[in-house]
C-alpha positions, 0 to 999 in steps of 0.5 A: 530453493528458488530457480529463476530463468529469464531470456530476452531478445531485442531487435532494432532497425532504422529505415531513414526516419522510421525506427522499429523495435521489437522484443520477445522474452520468457521467464520461469520462476520456481519456488520450493520452500521446505522447513522442519521444526523439532522441539524437546528438552531434558538431555541426559548429557550436554556433551552432544549439544543439539546434535543428538535430539533423539537422546532427550527424555522428552522423546521417550515420554512422548512430549516432544514436538516435530513439524515440517512443511513444504510450499511450491509455487511456479510462475511462467511468462511469455512476453513481447513488445513492438515499438515504432516512431517516425522522426520522433514525431509519431510514436506507437507501442504494443505489448502482450504478456501471457502469464501463468501461476500455479496458485490459480484454479485449473480453469484460469491458471493463465491470463492475457495482459495486453497494452497499447499506447501512442504519442504525438509530438506536436512541437515537431509539426511544421505549423509549430516551427514559428513558435520560438518559446515552445521547446516541446509539446507531446500528447500521449494516450495509453491503455493496458491490462495488468494481472495481480497474483494472489500471495498465498498458495493452495487457495484454489484447492480442497483442503483438510484441517487436522483436529484432535485425537480419538482412541479408536480400535485400541490406538490413537487416531488424529481426526481430519475434516474439510477446511476449504472448498475447491475453486477451479475458477479462481483467477488473476485479479486484473487492473485495466487503465486508460491514461491521457497525458501531456508533456511540455517544455517552454523558454529553453527548458526553463519551464517544463512539466506533465499532466496525466489523467487516468481511469483505472478499474480493478476487477475480479478482486478476491474475497470470501463469500458465504455459500450453501451447504450442500452442495458445497462442503464448507460454508465459505468460498474464495472467489473473484467478484469485486470491482473497484474504480479509481480516477484521478489526475497527476501534475508535475511542474519544474522551473528554473526562475533564476539561471546565471553563471554563478547562481541557479534556482530550481523549483519542482512541484507535484500534485495528485488527486484520486477518488475511488469507488467500490463498483460491485461486490457481488455477481450471479453466483456470489452475493454480498452487499458489505463486510467489515474490516480491521480490528480495534483490539481489546478491550473494545473488540469490534471492526474499524472499517466497512467495505460496501458497494457504492462507497470508497475504499477506506471508510471508517465505521463506528458511532457518531459522537454527540456529547459527554454527559455530566457524569462522564458518559458518552452520547452518540447519534442513533440510527434515527438521528437522535442522541442516545447513551453509548451504552444503549447503542448497537451496531445498527447505530453505526455509520461512516465517520471518515476515510483513511486514504488521502485523496490529495498528495503534493510535494515541493522541491527547492534547490539553490546553488551559488558558486560552490554553495548548494542548498536543497529543501523538500516539502511533501504532504497528504490531504483530505483524510482521517486517522483513527487514533487508537491510542487515545480511543483505548486509553483516554478514559478514567475507567482504565486508571488501574490498568497502567499509565494514561495519556495526559489528554485524559484530563481534557473535558470534551465538548465543554463538559464539566466531567472527564471521560469515565465511560468504556472505550468505543469505536467513535468519531471523537477519535477519528482525527483529520490527518492532513499534514505537511512535512519538511522532509529534507534539508541539505547544505553543502559546499564544493571545492574545485581541486582540478589543479592537483592530481589526486582529488579533483572534487571535494564536497562537504555537506550537512543533511537532515531528514524528517525535520518537521511535521505540520499537522493538527493530528494529536498522535505521534505521526499522521503518516500511517499505513494506507494499504489494504481495506483497513487503512489509516489506523495508528497503533494502540499499544506500546509495541505498536507506537514507534515514532519516526526518527529525525536523522542528521548526516554530515558527509564528505564526497570525493572524486579522484 
């Protein structure tokens, strides 16, 4: 059951060229999830269906199973905003949010999240009035703090974990032991961002765009840390410690190079660049220089990424491939920079072998219309990142030939070797591929019939559209556009159940306006 209440009141006032606005609000969310599970078999009769579960023989033989759960969560917010602008020339906004969640510790259930921004439309100044080709020019600056709520309940509380049964004093008793330390200081993860922007429009809006430069820091990131026992009961602790920095630039350009009565051509392009860095993973109470993330799965059974102070998020961690021997065994670089057999290497020889998060994104939209015809095309791409091809890593070796079908690439001879790969699979750079791609994402072609002279249908448009039409990439897997979420991004699936090719879709449509 979920209860959600939101109350908001807005106020506006204009005094000549001065425009004021204010907003205050309150929201309340209460989630209460309950569930029960029952399992048994061997009904004496099918007459009652599942509605007489107590009659099952499993109930009498103590073989039935029954579980239940209840999770509650409350989120409360008080928020307000003030806005002011003078003649759409000088603009100011300030907001404040006070938010509380039941998921945090007793000392930090509530957080303050302020934001402030200002804008100056330079094109409205008197000294700009003689510049006829300039339509609009505005600079913006803003700073704000937002909070990120954890997704799980009970992380701040002392928890017990039930174990097996023991026969004590003539009866079976279930054991229980400490599972999680309490942390009354568990709190919001916070993201603070400083943004500087420029909006512009020229030549009667034939060319327009924006530029944004940002500096973002995410603090109090939640992770698990080792703690001494005693004084703690359990040897690990959930705590807010880490800090990550992101810096980047975003560009938007839109133009209309051709615009006549019957013909129009529009171009819109976007570009973004971002770099991130892990600033810290430790503080005075909790210490950790690095940890591993991700999993290769069977049969390799190791991690895929490393999270380390001073590095960017998303670094792959494994062996740097050197060559393949004449009998099909892998050679990798050791910690001393010298090649060695993979079978002689250990975790101390592993290093950063790529990164799964693109630093650069881009898109291009083209739209052409001539009388009743219209055509639109969209390209988009991501660049400067790698993808771990787990399918190749697990199966591109003749050592697994008895386990199932192998990919055709198993017949390749890496590094000019005279042998196929015969060694055991391993997390190594040979299978960390460049993931750069450009996709022809959408094409739409249509024709519009103008039917205003008749009374029923005023406008009719026929169109044909296609999505996910072409991917241009050097990546050897199904699709380089894999998940980049979390701390182990950029990994393609390895099993048949994990590999789903993206679908190509075609649509024929009819739009009517009555």
